[in-house]
A tleap script that builds the chain and sets N, CA, C and O, in Angstrom:
source leaprc.protein.ff14SB
mol = sequence {
  NMET ARG GLN LEU THR THR LYS LEU TYR ASP
  ASP ILE SER ALA ILE PRO LEU PHE ASP VAL
  HIE THR HIE MET ASP ALA SER HIE LEU ALA
  ALA ARG GLY LEU HIE ASP ILE LEU LEU TYR
  HIE MET VAL VAL SER ASP LEU TYR SER ALA
  GLY CYS PRO ASP GLY GLN ARG MET SER GLU
  TRP PRO GLY GLU ASP GLU ILE GLU GLN ARG
  MET ALA ARG ALA LEU PRO TYR LEU PRO TYR
  ILE GLN ASN THR SER CYS TYR TRP GLY VAL
  ARG ILE ILE LEU LYS ASP LEU TYR GLY TRP
  ASP GLY PRO ILE THR LYS ASN ASN TRP ARG
  GLU ILE ASP GLY ILE ILE LYS SER LYS TYR
  ARG ASP ALA CALA
}
set mol.1.N position { -12.080 9.094 41.014 }
set mol.1.CA position { -11.085 8.752 39.681 }
set mol.1.C position { -11.652 7.369 38.524 }
set mol.1.O position { -11.471 7.382 37.307 }
set mol.2.N position { -12.028 6.772 38.946 }
set mol.2.CA position { -13.234 6.120 38.947 }
set mol.2.C position { -14.365 6.407 37.511 }
set mol.2.O position { -14.380 6.060 36.330 }
set mol.3.N position { -15.062 7.068 38.236 }
set mol.3.CA position { -15.970 8.156 37.863 }
set mol.3.C position { -15.711 8.330 36.366 }
set mol.3.O position { -16.047 7.800 35.307 }
set mol.4.N position { -14.892 9.405 36.832 }
set mol.4.CA position { -14.011 9.820 35.063 }
set mol.4.C position { -13.837 9.496 34.515 }
set mol.4.O position { -14.562 9.775 33.560 }
set mol.5.N position { -12.547 8.328 34.181 }
set mol.5.CA position { -12.039 7.511 33.425 }
set mol.5.C position { -13.460 6.782 32.730 }
set mol.5.O position { -13.549 7.016 31.525 }
set mol.6.N position { -14.393 6.079 33.208 }
set mol.6.CA position { -16.194 6.104 32.630 }
set mol.6.C position { -16.168 6.703 32.203 }
set mol.6.O position { -15.472 6.522 31.203 }
set mol.7.N position { -16.874 8.270 32.330 }
set mol.7.CA position { -17.408 8.805 31.737 }
set mol.7.C position { -16.687 9.389 30.541 }
set mol.7.O position { -17.292 9.579 29.486 }
set mol.8.N position { -15.119 9.742 30.723 }
set mol.8.CA position { -14.339 9.688 29.632 }
set mol.8.C position { -14.538 8.785 28.764 }
set mol.8.O position { -14.783 9.124 27.606 }
set mol.9.N position { -14.477 7.397 29.134 }
set mol.9.CA position { -14.764 6.435 28.171 }
set mol.9.C position { -15.761 6.198 27.472 }
set mol.9.O position { -15.492 5.664 26.396 }
set mol.10.N position { -16.924 6.412 27.694 }
set mol.10.CA position { -18.838 6.149 27.558 }
set mol.10.C position { -18.640 7.818 26.730 }
set mol.10.O position { -19.246 7.765 25.660 }
set mol.11.N position { -18.293 8.553 26.839 }
set mol.11.CA position { -18.224 10.043 25.963 }
set mol.11.C position { -17.209 10.064 24.529 }
set mol.11.O position { -17.460 10.602 23.450 }
set mol.12.N position { -16.281 9.470 24.837 }
set mol.12.CA position { -15.394 9.216 23.675 }
set mol.12.C position { -16.135 7.738 22.769 }
set mol.12.O position { -16.050 7.849 21.546 }
set mol.13.N position { -16.683 6.694 23.178 }
set mol.13.CA position { -17.531 5.705 22.608 }
set mol.13.C position { -18.335 6.074 21.751 }
set mol.13.O position { -18.657 5.304 20.846 }
set mol.14.N position { -19.039 7.830 21.878 }
set mol.14.CA position { -20.002 7.652 21.292 }
set mol.14.C position { -19.948 8.809 20.519 }
set mol.14.O position { -20.954 9.350 20.059 }
set mol.15.N position { -18.427 9.341 20.308 }
set mol.15.CA position { -18.469 9.915 18.999 }
set mol.15.C position { -18.506 8.881 17.761 }
set mol.15.O position { -17.843 7.844 17.726 }
set mol.16.N position { -19.332 9.297 16.814 }
set mol.16.CA position { -19.522 8.805 15.608 }
set mol.16.C position { -17.847 8.289 15.061 }
set mol.16.O position { -16.881 9.051 15.017 }
set mol.17.N position { -17.832 6.954 14.715 }
set mol.17.CA position { -16.234 6.659 14.261 }
set mol.17.C position { -16.265 7.629 12.248 }
set mol.17.O position { -17.219 7.691 11.471 }
set mol.18.N position { -14.866 8.178 12.075 }
set mol.18.CA position { -14.696 8.414 10.846 }
set mol.18.C position { -12.746 8.490 10.887 }
set mol.18.O position { -11.898 8.939 11.658 }
set mol.19.N position { -12.767 7.592 9.266 }
set mol.19.CA position { -11.256 7.285 8.680 }
set mol.19.C position { -10.862 8.791 8.534 }
set mol.19.O position { -11.303 9.435 7.582 }
set mol.20.N position { -9.947 9.423 9.563 }
set mol.20.CA position { -9.493 10.764 8.721 }
set mol.20.C position { -7.972 10.890 8.481 }
set mol.20.O position { -7.179 11.831 8.461 }
set mol.21.N position { -7.900 9.697 8.327 }
set mol.21.CA position { -6.579 9.302 7.544 }
set mol.21.C position { -6.944 8.070 6.142 }
set mol.21.O position { -6.285 7.035 6.046 }
set mol.22.N position { -8.041 8.413 5.188 }
set mol.22.CA position { -7.904 7.691 4.074 }
set mol.22.C position { -7.379 8.212 3.134 }
set mol.22.O position { -7.268 9.431 3.002 }
set mol.23.N position { -6.855 7.105 2.097 }
set mol.23.CA position { -6.541 7.296 1.024 }
set mol.23.C position { -7.555 7.480 0.091 }
set mol.23.O position { -7.177 8.288 -0.757 }
set mol.24.N position { -8.573 7.116 -0.094 }
set mol.24.CA position { -9.405 7.484 -1.190 }
set mol.24.C position { -8.794 8.875 -1.876 }
set mol.24.O position { -8.398 9.938 -1.397 }
set mol.25.N position { -8.937 8.218 -3.578 }
set mol.25.CA position { -8.784 9.162 -4.522 }
set mol.25.C position { -10.115 9.064 -5.211 }
set mol.25.O position { -10.481 7.909 -5.428 }
set mol.26.N position { -10.980 10.102 -5.631 }
set mol.26.CA position { -11.808 9.911 -6.309 }
set mol.26.C position { -11.936 9.169 -7.620 }
set mol.26.O position { -12.662 8.257 -8.016 }
set mol.27.N position { -10.549 10.204 -8.374 }
set mol.27.CA position { -9.778 9.916 -9.566 }
set mol.27.C position { -9.614 8.331 -9.776 }
set mol.27.O position { -9.792 7.887 -10.910 }
set mol.28.N position { -9.242 7.363 -8.602 }
set mol.28.CA position { -9.073 5.796 -8.799 }
set mol.28.C position { -9.303 5.366 -7.175 }
set mol.28.O position { -8.629 5.814 -6.247 }
set mol.29.N position { -10.184 4.592 -7.075 }
set mol.29.CA position { -11.196 4.352 -6.077 }
set mol.29.C position { -9.925 2.990 -5.708 }
set mol.29.O position { -9.759 3.022 -4.488 }
set mol.30.N position { -9.406 2.341 -6.072 }
set mol.30.CA position { -8.726 1.148 -6.323 }
set mol.30.C position { -7.662 1.451 -6.853 }
set mol.30.O position { -7.398 2.434 -7.546 }
set mol.31.N position { -6.534 -0.044 -6.289 }
set mol.31.CA position { -5.508 0.698 -7.013 }
set mol.31.C position { -5.403 0.306 -8.134 }
set mol.31.O position { -5.742 -0.876 -8.079 }
set mol.32.N position { -5.136 0.559 -9.174 }
set mol.32.CA position { -4.139 0.942 -10.831 }
set mol.32.C position { -3.550 -0.443 -11.095 }
set mol.32.O position { -3.850 -1.103 -12.090 }
set mol.33.N position { -2.809 -0.797 -10.276 }
set mol.33.CA position { -1.204 -1.800 -10.777 }
set mol.33.C position { -0.859 -1.811 -9.456 }
set mol.33.O position { -1.104 -0.887 -8.681 }
set mol.34.N position { -0.170 -3.058 -9.108 }
set mol.34.CA position { 0.769 -3.074 -7.763 }
set mol.34.C position { 1.558 -2.034 -7.833 }
set mol.34.O position { 1.838 -2.198 -6.646 }
set mol.35.N position { 2.439 -0.731 -8.237 }
set mol.35.CA position { 2.758 -0.225 -7.996 }
set mol.35.C position { 1.818 0.757 -7.277 }
set mol.35.O position { 2.377 1.508 -6.477 }
set mol.36.N position { 0.774 0.856 -7.392 }
set mol.36.CA position { -0.097 1.843 -6.395 }
set mol.36.C position { -0.190 1.229 -4.805 }
set mol.36.O position { -0.536 1.855 -3.803 }
set mol.37.N position { 0.285 -0.390 -4.910 }
set mol.37.CA position { 0.338 -0.389 -3.338 }
set mol.37.C position { 1.850 -0.167 -3.090 }
set mol.37.O position { 2.330 0.738 -2.407 }
set mol.38.N position { 2.761 -1.471 -3.985 }
set mol.38.CA position { 4.141 -1.529 -3.153 }
set mol.38.C position { 4.555 -0.484 -2.859 }
set mol.38.O position { 4.894 -0.321 -1.687 }
set mol.39.N position { 4.719 0.927 -4.089 }
set mol.39.CA position { 5.311 1.771 -4.420 }
set mol.39.C position { 4.367 2.990 -4.169 }
set mol.39.O position { 4.262 3.940 -4.944 }
set mol.40.N position { 3.617 2.830 -2.854 }
set mol.40.CA position { 2.936 4.035 -1.825 }
set mol.40.C position { 4.091 4.716 -1.482 }
set mol.40.O position { 5.221 4.325 -1.772 }
set mol.41.N position { 3.813 5.791 -0.831 }
set mol.41.CA position { 4.990 6.779 -0.379 }
set mol.41.C position { 5.580 6.458 1.328 }
set mol.41.O position { 6.229 7.163 2.101 }
set mol.42.N position { 5.266 5.690 1.398 }
set mol.42.CA position { 4.947 5.357 3.048 }
set mol.42.C position { 6.288 3.882 3.038 }
set mol.42.O position { 7.454 3.861 3.432 }
set mol.43.N position { 5.474 2.894 2.445 }
set mol.43.CA position { 6.551 1.952 1.527 }
set mol.43.C position { 7.728 2.416 1.124 }
set mol.43.O position { 8.706 1.793 1.536 }
set mol.44.N position { 7.976 3.632 0.213 }
set mol.44.CA position { 9.117 3.572 -0.857 }
set mol.44.C position { 9.802 4.296 0.634 }
set mol.44.O position { 10.982 3.963 0.753 }
set mol.45.N position { 9.337 5.146 1.702 }
set mol.45.CA position { 10.491 5.636 2.563 }
set mol.45.C position { 10.874 4.307 3.434 }
set mol.45.O position { 11.959 4.454 3.997 }
set mol.46.N position { 10.550 3.649 3.563 }
set mol.46.CA position { 11.172 1.861 3.752 }
set mol.46.C position { 11.882 2.003 3.005 }
set mol.46.O position { 12.834 2.781 3.050 }
set mol.47.N position { 11.598 1.310 2.172 }
set mol.47.CA position { 12.842 1.066 0.533 }
set mol.47.C position { 13.800 2.048 0.284 }
set mol.47.O position { 14.871 1.718 -0.224 }
set mol.48.N position { 13.572 3.177 0.561 }
set mol.48.CA position { 14.881 4.484 0.830 }
set mol.48.C position { 15.657 4.314 1.779 }
set mol.48.O position { 16.873 4.356 1.968 }
set mol.49.N position { 14.563 4.074 2.469 }
set mol.49.CA position { 15.940 3.720 3.871 }
set mol.49.C position { 16.612 2.359 4.500 }
set mol.49.O position { 17.050 2.168 5.635 }
set mol.50.N position { 16.528 1.320 3.160 }
set mol.50.CA position { 17.338 0.230 3.449 }
set mol.50.C position { 17.557 0.555 2.027 }
set mol.50.O position { 17.362 -0.523 1.466 }
set mol.51.N position { 17.899 1.569 0.982 }
set mol.51.CA position { 19.059 1.731 0.290 }
set mol.51.C position { 18.798 1.977 -0.939 }
set mol.51.O position { 19.556 2.654 -1.634 }
set mol.52.N position { 17.715 1.472 -1.364 }
set mol.52.CA position { 16.963 1.536 -2.434 }
set mol.52.C position { 16.881 3.624 -3.230 }
set mol.52.O position { 16.562 4.659 -2.644 }
set mol.53.N position { 17.232 3.446 -4.375 }
set mol.53.CA position { 17.911 4.896 -4.954 }
set mol.53.C position { 16.769 5.956 -4.651 }
set mol.53.O position { 16.925 7.163 -4.466 }
set mol.54.N position { 15.442 5.142 -4.644 }
set mol.54.CA position { 14.115 6.097 -5.665 }
set mol.54.C position { 13.581 6.382 -3.664 }
set mol.54.O position { 13.459 5.452 -2.866 }
set mol.55.N position { 13.325 8.159 -3.262 }
set mol.55.CA position { 12.852 8.262 -2.026 }
set mol.55.C position { 11.632 9.145 -2.333 }
set mol.55.O position { 10.896 9.556 -1.436 }
set mol.56.N position { 11.421 9.459 -3.804 }
set mol.56.CA position { 10.708 10.801 -4.002 }
set mol.56.C position { 8.911 9.448 -4.477 }
set mol.56.O position { 8.792 8.336 -4.990 }
set mol.57.N position { 7.789 10.662 -3.806 }
set mol.57.CA position { 6.647 9.531 -4.597 }
set mol.57.C position { 6.781 9.204 -5.998 }
set mol.57.O position { 7.715 9.691 -6.635 }
set mol.58.N position { 5.998 8.478 -6.510 }
set mol.58.CA position { 5.493 8.006 -7.911 }
set mol.58.C position { 5.164 9.909 -8.548 }
set mol.58.O position { 5.289 10.992 -7.977 }
set mol.59.N position { 4.745 9.542 -9.861 }
set mol.59.CA position { 3.516 10.545 -10.014 }
set mol.59.C position { 2.443 10.325 -9.785 }
set mol.59.O position { 2.057 9.166 -9.637 }
set mol.60.N position { 1.776 11.190 -9.703 }
set mol.60.CA position { -0.034 10.878 -9.762 }
set mol.60.C position { -0.306 10.075 -11.324 }
set mol.60.O position { -1.229 9.266 -11.222 }
set mol.61.N position { 0.152 10.119 -12.382 }
set mol.61.CA position { 0.004 9.562 -13.737 }
set mol.61.C position { 0.917 8.851 -14.419 }
set mol.61.O position { 1.162 9.192 -15.577 }
set mol.62.N position { 1.601 7.716 -13.829 }
set mol.62.CA position { 3.016 7.669 -14.040 }
set mol.62.C position { 2.979 6.279 -15.620 }
set mol.62.O position { 2.158 5.365 -15.539 }
set mol.63.N position { 3.404 6.314 -16.174 }
set mol.63.CA position { 3.357 5.918 -17.368 }
set mol.63.C position { 4.091 4.382 -17.131 }
set mol.63.O position { 4.468 3.982 -16.030 }
set mol.64.N position { 4.213 3.582 -18.470 }
set mol.64.CA position { 4.395 2.026 -18.018 }
set mol.64.C position { 6.113 2.432 -17.577 }
set mol.64.O position { 6.545 2.243 -16.440 }
set mol.65.N position { 6.926 2.998 -18.683 }
set mol.65.CA position { 7.983 3.607 -18.417 }
set mol.65.C position { 8.536 3.701 -16.674 }
set mol.65.O position { 8.959 2.776 -15.981 }
set mol.66.N position { 8.396 4.813 -16.390 }
set mol.66.CA position { 8.084 5.006 -14.616 }
set mol.66.C position { 7.737 3.582 -14.218 }
set mol.66.O position { 8.745 2.920 -13.973 }
set mol.67.N position { 6.837 3.069 -14.115 }
set mol.67.CA position { 6.404 1.841 -13.244 }
set mol.67.C position { 7.589 0.680 -13.323 }
set mol.67.O position { 8.033 0.050 -12.363 }
set mol.68.N position { 7.969 0.564 -14.652 }
set mol.68.CA position { 8.999 -0.267 -14.510 }
set mol.68.C position { 10.195 0.034 -14.251 }
set mol.68.O position { 11.000 -0.782 -13.802 }
set mol.69.N position { 10.475 1.305 -14.515 }
set mol.69.CA position { 11.639 1.485 -13.983 }
set mol.69.C position { 11.834 1.507 -12.226 }
set mol.69.O position { 12.605 0.925 -11.464 }
set mol.70.N position { 10.909 2.318 -12.070 }
set mol.70.CA position { 10.508 2.199 -10.196 }
set mol.70.C position { 10.811 1.094 -9.765 }
set mol.70.O position { 11.795 0.832 -9.073 }
set mol.71.N position { 9.592 0.014 -10.324 }
set mol.71.CA position { 9.733 -1.043 -9.751 }
set mol.71.C position { 11.026 -2.035 -9.832 }
set mol.71.O position { 11.266 -2.629 -8.781 }
set mol.72.N position { 12.029 -2.336 -11.108 }
set mol.72.CA position { 13.388 -2.805 -10.772 }
set mol.72.C position { 14.151 -1.871 -10.286 }
set mol.72.O position { 15.222 -2.372 -9.944 }
set mol.73.N position { 14.104 -0.557 -10.058 }
set mol.73.CA position { 14.657 -0.455 -8.875 }
set mol.73.C position { 14.505 -0.495 -7.474 }
set mol.73.O position { 15.419 -0.194 -6.707 }
set mol.74.N position { 13.292 -0.884 -7.082 }
set mol.74.CA position { 12.646 -1.012 -5.763 }
set mol.74.C position { 12.302 -2.561 -5.203 }
set mol.74.O position { 12.028 -2.795 -4.026 }
set mol.75.N position { 12.381 -3.802 -6.503 }
set mol.75.CA position { 12.693 -5.144 -6.035 }
set mol.75.C position { 13.488 -5.959 -5.176 }
set mol.75.O position { 13.274 -6.989 -4.536 }
set mol.76.N position { 14.773 -4.971 -5.398 }
set mol.76.CA position { 16.245 -5.715 -4.591 }
set mol.76.C position { 16.568 -5.777 -3.420 }
set mol.76.O position { 17.372 -6.411 -2.737 }
set mol.77.N position { 15.355 -4.554 -3.204 }
set mol.77.CA position { 15.180 -3.878 -1.521 }
set mol.77.C position { 14.103 -4.252 -0.889 }
set mol.77.O position { 14.078 -3.927 0.298 }
set mol.78.N position { 12.982 -4.970 -1.391 }
set mol.78.CA position { 11.830 -5.581 -0.682 }
set mol.78.C position { 12.366 -6.152 0.675 }
set mol.78.O position { 11.943 -5.625 1.703 }
set mol.79.N position { 13.848 -7.863 0.829 }
set mol.79.CA position { 13.938 -8.417 1.763 }
set mol.79.C position { 14.465 -7.563 2.591 }
set mol.79.O position { 14.359 -7.847 3.784 }
set mol.80.N position { 14.809 -6.946 2.413 }
set mol.80.CA position { 15.155 -5.607 3.490 }
set mol.80.C position { 14.016 -4.914 4.795 }
set mol.80.O position { 14.052 -4.552 5.971 }
set mol.81.N position { 12.991 -5.046 3.569 }
set mol.81.CA position { 11.786 -3.895 4.662 }
set mol.81.C position { 10.830 -4.627 5.025 }
set mol.81.O position { 9.862 -4.057 5.530 }
set mol.82.N position { 10.808 -6.100 4.882 }
set mol.82.CA position { 9.994 -7.431 5.428 }
set mol.82.C position { 9.626 -7.494 6.389 }
set mol.82.O position { 8.488 -7.941 6.251 }
set mol.83.N position { 9.935 -7.242 8.062 }
set mol.83.CA position { 10.005 -7.053 8.915 }
set mol.83.C position { 9.673 -5.385 9.277 }
set mol.83.O position { 10.128 -4.704 10.196 }
set mol.84.N position { 8.881 -5.080 8.390 }
set mol.84.CA position { 8.140 -3.418 8.589 }
set mol.84.C position { 6.970 -3.760 8.492 }
set mol.84.O position { 6.539 -4.769 7.934 }
set mol.85.N position { 5.947 -2.319 9.438 }
set mol.85.CA position { 4.625 -2.603 9.491 }
set mol.85.C position { 4.143 -2.292 8.186 }
set mol.85.O position { 3.066 -2.869 8.039 }
set mol.86.N position { 4.432 -1.694 7.258 }
set mol.86.CA position { 4.062 -1.397 5.703 }
set mol.86.C position { 4.201 -1.942 5.098 }
set mol.86.O position { 3.617 -1.581 4.076 }
set mol.87.N position { 5.171 -3.579 4.874 }
set mol.87.CA position { 5.182 -4.515 4.481 }
set mol.87.C position { 4.207 -4.989 4.972 }
set mol.87.O position { 3.258 -5.263 4.236 }
set mol.88.N position { 4.141 -5.217 6.273 }
set mol.88.CA position { 2.554 -6.315 6.466 }
set mol.88.C position { 1.655 -5.181 6.094 }
set mol.88.O position { 0.485 -5.418 6.391 }
set mol.89.N position { 1.793 -4.378 5.707 }
set mol.89.CA position { 0.678 -4.027 5.287 }
set mol.89.C position { 0.163 -4.698 3.399 }
set mol.89.O position { -0.884 -5.194 2.984 }
set mol.90.N position { 1.284 -4.426 2.821 }
set mol.90.CA position { 1.115 -4.825 1.591 }
set mol.90.C position { 0.710 -6.152 1.694 }
set mol.90.O position { -0.321 -6.368 1.056 }
set mol.91.N position { 1.149 -7.075 2.255 }
set mol.91.CA position { 0.789 -8.376 2.114 }
set mol.91.C position { -0.315 -8.923 2.128 }
set mol.91.O position { -0.777 -9.765 1.358 }
set mol.92.N position { -1.014 -8.148 3.555 }
set mol.92.CA position { -2.383 -8.036 3.759 }
set mol.92.C position { -3.609 -8.096 2.164 }
set mol.92.O position { -4.234 -8.864 1.433 }
set mol.93.N position { -3.185 -6.167 2.505 }
set mol.93.CA position { -3.884 -6.201 1.232 }
set mol.93.C position { -3.819 -6.903 -0.012 }
set mol.93.O position { -4.935 -7.026 -0.517 }
set mol.94.N position { -2.673 -7.518 -0.825 }
set mol.94.CA position { -2.148 -8.478 -1.986 }
set mol.94.C position { -3.063 -9.757 -1.447 }
set mol.94.O position { -3.275 -10.574 -2.344 }
set mol.95.N position { -3.597 -10.063 -0.273 }
set mol.95.CA position { -3.709 -11.543 -0.259 }
set mol.95.C position { -5.247 -11.073 0.147 }
set mol.95.O position { -6.005 -11.658 -0.627 }
set mol.96.N position { -6.242 -9.965 1.366 }
set mol.96.CA position { -7.227 -9.979 1.420 }
set mol.96.C position { -7.868 -9.364 -0.401 }
set mol.96.O position { -8.487 -9.976 -1.271 }
set mol.97.N position { -7.564 -8.528 -0.366 }
set mol.97.CA position { -8.098 -8.221 -1.840 }
set mol.97.C position { -7.499 -8.812 -3.199 }
set mol.97.O position { -7.771 -8.160 -4.207 }
set mol.98.N position { -7.097 -9.403 -3.281 }
set mol.98.CA position { -5.991 -10.120 -4.245 }
set mol.98.C position { -5.961 -10.912 -4.660 }
set mol.98.O position { -6.000 -11.147 -5.868 }
set mol.99.N position { -5.859 -11.794 -3.559 }
set mol.99.CA position { -6.022 -13.571 -3.324 }
set mol.99.C position { -4.308 -13.905 -3.352 }
set mol.99.O position { -3.936 -15.078 -3.388 }
set mol.100.N position { -3.197 -12.638 -3.328 }
set mol.100.CA position { -2.042 -13.093 -3.541 }
set mol.100.C position { -1.283 -13.673 -2.162 }
set mol.100.O position { -1.501 -13.018 -1.143 }
set mol.101.N position { -0.471 -14.764 -2.050 }
set mol.101.CA position { -0.097 -14.576 -0.434 }
set mol.101.C position { 1.584 -15.290 -0.820 }
set mol.101.O position { 2.208 -15.877 0.063 }
set mol.102.N position { 2.052 -15.154 -1.996 }
set mol.102.CA position { 3.022 -15.410 -2.347 }
set mol.102.C position { 4.353 -14.388 -2.125 }
set mol.102.O position { 3.975 -13.379 -1.530 }
set mol.103.N position { 5.446 -14.362 -2.355 }
set mol.103.CA position { 6.425 -12.932 -2.402 }
set mol.103.C position { 6.279 -12.819 -3.670 }
set mol.103.O position { 5.975 -13.458 -4.678 }
set mol.104.N position { 6.726 -11.369 -3.149 }
set mol.104.CA position { 6.900 -10.447 -4.703 }
set mol.104.C position { 8.573 -10.328 -5.326 }
set mol.104.O position { 9.470 -9.521 -5.084 }
set mol.105.N position { 8.522 -11.160 -5.950 }
set mol.105.CA position { 10.307 -10.791 -7.281 }
set mol.105.C position { 10.022 -10.558 -7.913 }
set mol.105.O position { 8.846 -10.732 -8.234 }
set mol.106.N position { 11.153 -9.789 -8.815 }
set mol.106.CA position { 11.379 -9.340 -10.298 }
set mol.106.C position { 10.942 -10.696 -11.211 }
set mol.106.O position { 11.484 -10.549 -12.307 }
set mol.107.N position { 10.349 -11.668 -11.193 }
set mol.107.CA position { 10.523 -12.731 -12.066 }
set mol.107.C position { 8.527 -13.062 -11.970 }
set mol.107.O position { 8.007 -13.896 -12.711 }
set mol.108.N position { 7.710 -12.243 -10.952 }
set mol.108.CA position { 6.181 -12.133 -10.564 }
set mol.108.C position { 5.397 -10.817 -10.454 }
set mol.108.O position { 4.193 -10.599 -10.589 }
set mol.109.N position { 6.385 -10.035 -10.180 }
set mol.109.CA position { 5.218 -9.226 -10.073 }
set mol.109.C position { 4.545 -8.795 -11.299 }
set mol.109.O position { 3.358 -8.509 -11.139 }
set mol.110.N position { 4.976 -8.689 -12.391 }
set mol.110.CA position { 4.034 -8.393 -13.832 }
set mol.110.C position { 2.994 -9.114 -13.642 }
set mol.110.O position { 2.025 -8.492 -14.078 }
set mol.111.N position { 2.582 -10.468 -13.061 }
set mol.111.CA position { 1.566 -11.421 -12.670 }
set mol.111.C position { 0.821 -11.013 -12.029 }
set mol.111.O position { -0.389 -11.009 -12.256 }
set mol.112.N position { 1.460 -10.507 -10.935 }
set mol.112.CA position { 0.639 -9.467 -9.638 }
set mol.112.C position { 0.016 -8.557 -9.974 }
set mol.112.O position { -1.177 -8.500 -9.676 }
set mol.113.N position { 0.867 -7.178 -10.979 }
set mol.113.CA position { 0.082 -6.645 -11.496 }
set mol.113.C position { -1.141 -6.041 -12.446 }
set mol.113.O position { -1.865 -5.047 -12.404 }
set mol.114.N position { -0.938 -7.429 -13.511 }
set mol.114.CA position { -2.604 -8.127 -14.248 }
set mol.114.C position { -3.216 -8.833 -12.779 }
set mol.114.O position { -4.264 -9.306 -13.219 }
set mol.115.N position { -3.203 -9.074 -11.781 }
set mol.115.CA position { -4.633 -8.913 -11.700 }
set mol.115.C position { -4.426 -8.174 -10.508 }
set mol.115.O position { -4.387 -9.068 -9.663 }
set mol.116.N position { -4.282 -7.187 -9.964 }
set mol.116.CA position { -4.858 -5.779 -9.548 }
set mol.116.C position { -5.433 -5.109 -10.637 }
set mol.116.O position { -6.533 -4.556 -10.620 }
set mol.117.N position { -4.684 -5.171 -11.553 }
set mol.117.CA position { -5.190 -4.288 -12.845 }
set mol.117.C position { -6.425 -4.879 -13.658 }
set mol.117.O position { -7.083 -4.101 -14.349 }
set mol.118.N position { -6.813 -6.431 -13.595 }
set mol.118.CA position { -8.245 -6.452 -14.189 }
set mol.118.C position { -8.964 -6.236 -12.465 }
set mol.118.O position { -10.193 -6.201 -12.409 }
set mol.119.N position { -8.528 -6.161 -11.743 }
set mol.119.CA position { -10.114 -5.940 -10.767 }
set mol.119.C position { -10.242 -4.331 -10.575 }
set mol.119.O position { -11.371 -3.841 -10.521 }
set mol.120.N position { -8.891 -3.367 -10.454 }
set mol.120.CA position { -9.834 -2.462 -11.396 }
set mol.120.C position { -10.340 -1.902 -12.591 }
set mol.120.O position { -10.772 -0.752 -12.667 }
set mol.121.N position { -10.282 -2.803 -13.630 }
set mol.121.CA position { -11.467 -2.642 -14.579 }
set mol.121.C position { -12.490 -3.159 -14.051 }
set mol.121.O position { -13.557 -2.626 -14.356 }
set mol.122.N position { -12.522 -4.052 -13.333 }
set mol.122.CA position { -13.896 -4.565 -13.138 }
set mol.122.C position { -14.665 -3.502 -12.035 }
set mol.122.O position { -14.165 -2.967 -11.046 }
set mol.123.N position { -16.385 -3.365 -12.682 }
set mol.123.CA position { -16.885 -2.183 -12.214 }
set mol.123.C position { -17.428 -2.812 -10.763 }
set mol.123.O position { -17.740 -2.067 -9.834 }
set mol.124.N position { -17.521 -4.596 -10.653 }
set mol.124.CA position { -18.041 -4.692 -9.607 }
set mol.124.C position { -17.298 -4.803 -7.769 }
set mol.124.O position { -18.054 -4.901 -6.803 }
savepdb mol mol.pdb
quit
């Protein structure tokens, strides 16, 4: 049995790794604003489960009105999902990619959005 386990491990380890669940989108390789991170469909599911009225995905190319409305409706429910893996992912993304390590609130979300938008526009 030990030989079989070792062989299986070795064979699996020899397989080149690919991210088969990538969310890269050729039309926008980086987040365009906070909505692309905070209103990602898995986070939206958590928010909806917490009572947020919006359970559907954002449109592919949301206008500013849609973004403003969805953010306004989602933000009050953030405290209820802070113990989820999706929210943990949001925090890691914001910290590691955008240098934001604080809370997301109705008073500061536009600041975070501006940081993300400036990086989106930066070709580097």
